[in-house]
N, C-alpha and C positions, 0 to 999 in steps of 0.2 A: 406222500405218493412214493411207491417203491419202483424198482427198475421195471418190473413186469407191466405195471400200470403206465409208466412213461413210454414204454415200447408200444403199447396199445394206442396211446394218444398220438405217438409219432406216426403210426400207420394211418390213423384217421386224418392227420394233417396232410400226409403224402397223398392219400387217395382223394381227399376232399378238394385238393388244390391242383390235381393233375390237369394240365391244360388240354390233354387229349381225352379226358373223362374216363380213362381206362383204370381198372383196379390193378394193383400189383399182382402178378401171378404168384401162386403158392411157392414156387422155387425162389422167387425174389424175396418173399417173406423170410425164408430160411437164410438167405444171404444177408438180409438186414439184421437178423438176430445175431449173426456172426460179427458184424461190424458195429452193432449198436452200442455196446459198452464203451468202445473207444470214443465214439462220438459223444456219448453221455459224459464220460469223464473229462473230456476236453471242455465241454460246455460248463460243467460244474466248476472247473478250475478258473474259467473266465469270470464266472460270477464271484468266486472266492477272491479274485484279485481286486474286485471293486468293493464287495461287501465282505469284509475280512472275517475269517473264522478265528476265534480266540482259543488258545491253548494255554496251559499252565505247566510249569516245571518247578519242582521244589528241589533245591540243592542244599543239603546240610553239611557243614564242615565239622570235623573231617569226614570223608577223605578229601584231601586236596593235594595238588601237585605244585610244589614250590619250585619255581623256575630259578635259573641262575641269576636272572635280573631282578630278584627280590619281588616277584609278583606271584599272585595266586592264579592258577588256571582251574576254572570250574568245568569239569569234563563230564560227558560231552553235552553239547546243546542238542535239542531234539532234531532228528533228521528231517522232520516235516516243517521246520521253521522257515518262514519267508522273511520276517523281520521282527525285531524286538519291539513290543509295545512299551513296557516299562519293567524295571526291576525294583522290588521292594526288599529291604534288608531288615531283618529282625535280629538284634544283638542279644547276647547272653543275659542282659539286664532287662529285657522286655521292651527296649526302645525300638521303634520301627519308623521307617520312612522311605521315600523314593530314593533310590540309589542311582547315581548317574556317572560315577567315576569308574568306567569300565571301557574296554575295547573288545572287539571280536577278532579272534585270530584262529584260523584253522579249525573252525567248528567249536571253539571254546570261548567263554567269557574270560577275559584277563583283567584282574584288578590288582591294586597295590596290596602289599601285605599289611597285616595288622587288623584284619577283620575276622572275627570269629562269631559265627551265628548261622542264620538260615537266610538264603536268598530265594525269593519267590520270583520266578521269571515269567512274566506275562508276555505272550508272543502271538503273532498271527501265523497261521499254519496253512499248509497245502491240504486240501481235503483228501481223505482216504479214498482210493479207487473203489468204485462200485463194481462188484463182481457177481453176486448172487441176485436172483430175481427178487428176493425179499429185502435187499439192501435199500436204504433210504438215503438220498443226498444229504450232505451236511449243511448245505446252505439253508437259509430260512424257508420255511414251508410255503410261504406265499409266492416264492419264485420257482417252485418245482415245475409247474406247467411250462414255464418259459424254456426249460431245457429241451423240451420236445421240439421246439421250433428250430433250434440249432441242429438237432439230430435229423429232422426232416429235410432241412436245407442241405446238409452235407450228403444225405442219401440221394436226394434228387440230383445234386451236382454230379455225384459219382455214377448215377444212372443215365447221364446224358441229357437231363432236363435242366439245363443251366438257368433258363429264365425263371422257372418255378423255384429252383433252389436258391437263387439270388434273392427272390422275394422273401422266402422264409428266413434266410440268414439276415436280411435287412430288418425283418421284424424282431428277430432275436437281438440284434444290435440296438434297436430302439428301446427294447425292454431293459437291456443292460445299461444304456445311457440314462435311464430314468431313476436308477438306483442312487439313493443318497448313501455315499460310502460310510461304512461303520468306522468311525474314528473315535469311538468311546474310549477314553483313557481311564475310566473309572471301573476297571475290572473288579467284579464282585464287590462293588461299592467302595473300592479303595480309591480315594482321591488325594489324601494327604495323611500326615501323621495322626491327626485327631479323628479322621473319618475311617480309619482302618479297624 
């Protein structure tokens, strides 16, 4: 479902639930269109906090930044990163495995020196903002409709229809609470040395 379809669904939810039975005047439709993407992006981020979106970054050494404290700094981590899922290291001999000997400092992964090879960083990311009418949310498709409930609730609240808005926002929260978080640590089938 794209942004335009979600906006249409939001209008249906707003109009179908209005306690006074009135349709939104055309001028309000234009106002909703202006505010809609902000509502939608907030809703998408709320879903992504629970049902995490995976991203991957590959860092090959060199280039590397050798610090004065005899560490390697792999720069930079992705700007959309929320948390690291796992790091896989592939050395120059073809050996690979889960790598845990790192810290995060100022947007970089910092590791001890002595590692030469490729680091595959699997991470959870912030979804990209939806801008165009043809943009599609990055959360799982089965959750797309739920985003409209948040947008309808926020719009109703902003329009002075607090009771109706709270009902729609509560429905959104109940959908959100039913999600089983994506905690899969087997990104692309990688579970251990032999399974990669």
